[in-house]
C-alpha positions in Angstrom: 127.3 97.8 114.6 129.8 99.7 112.7 130.0 97.0 109.9 126.2 96.8 109.6 126.1 100.5 109.1 128.6 100.5 106.4 126.8 97.6 104.7 123.6 99.8 104.6 125.5 102.5 102.7 126.8 100.1 100.1 123.2 98.8 99.6 122.1 102.4 99.0 124.7 103.2 96.7 124.0 100.0 94.6 120.4 100.7 94.3 121.0 104.3 93.3 123.5 103.2 90.5 121.1 100.5 89.3 118.2 103.1 89.3 120.5 105.6 87.5 121.4 102.8 85.0 117.9 101.9 84.3 117.0 105.6 83.7 119.9 106.1 81.2 119.0 102.9 79.3 115.3 103.9 79.0 116.3 107.2 77.7 118.7 105.7 75.1 115.8 103.3 74.1 113.4 106.2 73.7 115.8 108.3 71.6 116.6 105.3 69.4 112.8 104.5 68.8 112.1 108.2 68.0 114.9 108.4 65.6 113.9 105.4 63.7 110.4 106.6 63.4 111.6 109.9 62.0 113.8 108.0 59.4 110.9 105.9 58.3 108.5 108.9 58.1 111.2 110.6 56.0 111.3 107.6 53.7 107.6 107.4 53.2 107.2 111.2 52.5 110.1 111.1 49.9 108.4 108.2 48.3 105.1 110.1 48.2 107.0 113.1 46.9 108.3 111.4 43.9 105.5 108.9 43.3 104.3 110.9 40.1 107.8 111.1 38.7 109.5 108.5 36.3 113.0 109.7 36.2 115.6 111.6 38.2 118.5 113.6 36.9 121.5 113.7 39.2 125.2 114.6 39.2 127.7 111.7 39.5 131.5 112.1 38.8 130.9 115.6 37.3 128.5 114.1 34.6 124.7 113.9 34.4 123.0 110.6 35.2 119.3 109.5 34.4 117.9 107.3 37.1 114.7 105.4 36.6 113.0 106.1 40.0 110.6 103.0 40.0 113.3 100.4 39.3 116.1 102.5 41.0 118.6 101.9 38.1 120.8 104.2 36.3 119.5 104.3 32.7 122.2 106.5 31.0 125.1 108.7 31.7 125.2 112.0 29.7 128.6 113.4 28.6 127.9 116.9 29.9 130.3 118.3 32.5 128.4 119.5 35.4 131.2 121.8 36.3 130.5 123.8 33.1 126.9 124.5 34.0 125.5 127.5 35.9 125.5 127.3 39.7 121.7 126.9 39.9 121.8 123.7 37.6 124.8 122.4 39.7 122.8 122.6 42.8 119.7 121.3 41.3 121.5 118.3 39.9 123.2 117.7 43.3 119.9 117.6 44.9 118.2 115.6 42.0 115.8 116.9 39.3 112.6 114.9 39.2 111.2 114.3 35.7 107.7 113.1 34.9 107.7 112.3 31.2 110.2 111.2 28.5 109.4 114.4 26.5 110.4 116.5 29.6 113.5 114.4 30.0 114.6 115.0 26.3 113.9 118.7 26.9 116.0 119.0 30.0 118.9 117.0 28.4 119.0 119.3 25.5 119.0 122.4 27.8 121.9 120.8 29.7 123.8 119.9 26.4 123.5 123.4 24.8 
């Protein structure tokens, strides 16, 4: 009788551990799926946010680069030291300055260069 009682206790403990394992795995799965949904929705919203823009000005290696948003390529690197610019411009370039037209692009480059 004593052996049978201990055996029942082991079965209860094993069932409890299995249930706990499934609960933890389910929670991890749900968290993972929600994280991926958030990442995908951020990508979609950023694509919509810049869909009307053609270029992006950014800072790289203390210089300004021009990126073609549609083709995702660097068009040009401008020899303007970002460290010499006002703080507002540094922050803007770090985040990225979207530009709609070539005229606006030329104007911004002249502003940064002067």
